[in-house]
SESEKOL-816264 format. One line per 5 residues: number of its first residue (from 1); for each residue x, y, z of C-alpha. Coordinates in steps of 0.5 Angstrom, whole numbers, padded with zeros to 4 digits, always signed. Each point is the difference from the previous one (the first is absolute). Last residue first. Layout:
BEGIN
NUM> X Y Z; ...
END
This chain:
BEGIN
189> -0006 -0138 +0032; -0008 +0001 +0002; +0001 -0002 +0007; +0007 +0004 +0000; -0004 +0007 -0001
184> -0006 -0001 +0005; +0005 -0002 +0006; +0005 +0006 -0002; -0007 +0005 -0001; -0003 -0002 +0006
179> +0007 +0002 +0003; -0001 +0007 -0004; -0007 +0000 +0003; +0002 -0001 +0007; +0005 +0006 -0001
174> -0004 +0005 -0002; -0005 -0001 +0004; +0005 +0000 +0006; +0002 +0006 -0003; -0007 +0003 -0001
169> -0002 -0001 +0007; +0007 +0003 +0003; -0001 +0006 -0004; -0008 +0000 +0003; +0003 +0000 +0007
164> +0004 +0006 -0001; -0005 +0003 -0002; -0006 -0002 +0004; +0005 +0002 +0006; +0002 +0007 -0003
159> -0007 +0002 +0000; +0000 +0006 -0004; -0005 -0001 -0006; -0006 +0000 +0005; -0006 -0003 -0003
154> +0003 -0003 -0006; +0006 -0003 +0004; -0004 -0004 +0004; -0004 -0003 -0006; +0006 -0001 -0003
149> +0002 -0004 +0007; -0006 -0004 +0000; +0001 -0002 -0007; +0007 -0003 +0000; -0001 -0003 +0006
144> -0007 -0005 -0003; +0006 -0001 -0006; +0005 -0001 +0004; -0004 -0006 +0005; +0008 -0002 +0002
139> -0003 +0000 +0008; +0004 +0006 +0002; -0003 +0003 -0007; -0006 -0002 +0003; +0001 +0003 +0007
134> +0004 +0007 -0004; -0006 +0002 -0003; -0006 -0002 +0006; +0005 +0004 +0004; -0001 +0006 -0006
129> -0008 -0001 +0001; -0001 +0000 +0006; +0006 +0007 +0001; -0005 +0003 -0006; -0007 -0001 +0003
124> -0005 +0002 -0005; -0004 -0007 -0001; -0001 +0001 +0009; -0004 -0006 +0002; +0002 -0004 -0005
119> +0006 +0002 +0000; +0002 -0001 +0007; -0002 -0007 -0001; +0005 -0001 -0006; +0005 +0003 +0005
114> -0002 -0005 +0005; +0001 -0005 -0005; +0006 +0003 -0004; +0004 +0000 +0008; -0002 -0008 +0001
109> +0003 -0002 -0006; +0006 +0004 +0000; +0002 -0003 +0008; +0007 +0003 +0002; -0001 +0004 +0005
104> +0002 +0006 -0003; -0007 -0002 -0005; -0004 -0003 +0006; +0001 +0008 +0003; -0002 +0003 -0005
99> -0006 -0004 -0003; -0002 +0001 +0009; +0001 +0009 -0002; -0005 -0002 -0006; -0005 -0004 +0003
94> +0000 +0005 +0006; -0001 +0006 -0005; -0005 -0004 -0004; -0004 +0000 +0007; +0001 +0007 +0001
89> -0003 +0002 -0007; -0007 -0004 +0001; -0002 +0002 +0007; +0001 +0007 -0003; -0004 -0002 -0006
84> -0005 -0003 +0004; +0000 -0008 +0000; -0006 -0003 -0005; +0002 -0006 +0004; -0002 -0003 +0007
79> +0003 +0003 +0007; +0006 +0005 -0001; +0002 -0001 +0007; +0001 -0008 -0001; +0003 +0001 -0007
74> +0005 +0006 +0004; +0003 -0004 +0006; +0002 -0006 -0004; +0003 +0005 -0005; +0003 +0003 +0006
69> +0002 -0007 +0004; +0004 -0001 -0008; +0002 +0006 +0000; +0004 -0001 +0008; +0003 -0006 -0002
64> +0002 +0001 -0007; +0003 +0007 +0004; +0003 -0005 +0006; +0004 -0004 -0006; +0003 +0006 -0004
59> +0003 +0005 +0006; +0004 +0004 -0004; -0002 +0006 +0005; -0005 +0003 -0007; -0002 -0007 +0000
54> -0002 +0000 +0008; -0002 +0007 -0002; -0005 -0001 -0006; -0003 -0007 +0006; -0001 +0006 +0004
49> -0004 +0005 -0003; -0004 -0006 -0003; -0001 -0003 +0006; -0003 +0007 +0003; -0004 +0000 -0006
44> -0004 -0006 +0001; -0001 +0002 +0007; -0002 +0006 -0001; -0005 -0004 -0005; -0003 -0004 +0006
39> +0000 +0006 +0004; -0005 +0004 -0004; -0005 -0007 -0001; -0001 +0000 +0007; +0004 -0006 +0004
34> -0004 -0006 +0000; +0003 -0005 -0006; +0007 +0002 +0003; -0002 -0004 +0006; -0001 +0005 +0006
29> +0006 +0000 +0004; +0001 -0003 +0007; +0000 +0003 +0007; +0004 -0001 +0004; -0001 -0002 +0007
24> +0002 +0005 +0007; +0006 +0002 +0000; +0003 +0003 +0007; +0004 +0006 -0001; +0004 +0002 +0006
19> +0003 +0007 -0001; +0006 +0002 +0005; +0002 +0006 +0003; +0007 +0002 +0004; +0006 +0000 -0005
14> -0003 +0003 -0006; +0005 +0001 -0006; -0003 -0005 -0004; -0007 -0002 +0002; -0001 -0006 +0005
9> -0005 -0006 -0002; -0002 -0005 +0004; -0003 -0005 -0004; -0007 -0004 +0002; -0002 -0007 -0004
4> -0007 -0002 +0000; +0000 -0001 -0008; +0007 -0002 -0001; +0005 +0005 -0002
END
C-alpha cells in the first residue's frame, strides 16, 4: 500500500460486512542512536538469538550477516569503553559466534581475529579459545593451535572437539617435523 490508498477487507466467513482502511502515512523509525538504550540492547540480543537460530538451521551466510549487524549494533549501543561485564559478555558471545560462522565458511584468518577479539573481551571464553585454535590449525600455525587447544583441555578435559583437533594438530606437526628432518638430512648428506 502507498500513502492515501484505500483497501477493502472482508473477514473470512462473513459475506455482508466489509472494512475500509485508508493508509494515512508511514512513520519512519527513529535512527538507532536516538532509541533508548534498553531498546538498543534488545535489538542486539534479538539479533544474536536470530543469528544462532540461522546457524543451527544451516543458513551460514545469513547467520554471518546477522552476527555482523549485531556486532555493529552492540558497538553503537555499548558506547565508549570501559564496558560493563554484561556488555563485554554479549560482545564476546557475538564475536565467538561470528568466528564459528567464519570457520564454517572457510575463512580461518577472519575466524582467528574474531575469536581473538572475543578473548580480549572475555579471556575465560572456552569456545572462543577452541575456535581460535581450530582457525590457527587451518592456517598451519600448529604451535599456537596446540597451545589454545591444550588450554581448553586444561579447563574442560572432556571437550571432545578439542581433543580430536589436538590429535590432528599433533599428527600434522609430526609430519611437518619428519619432512623437515628428511630435507635437512639430504642437505648435509
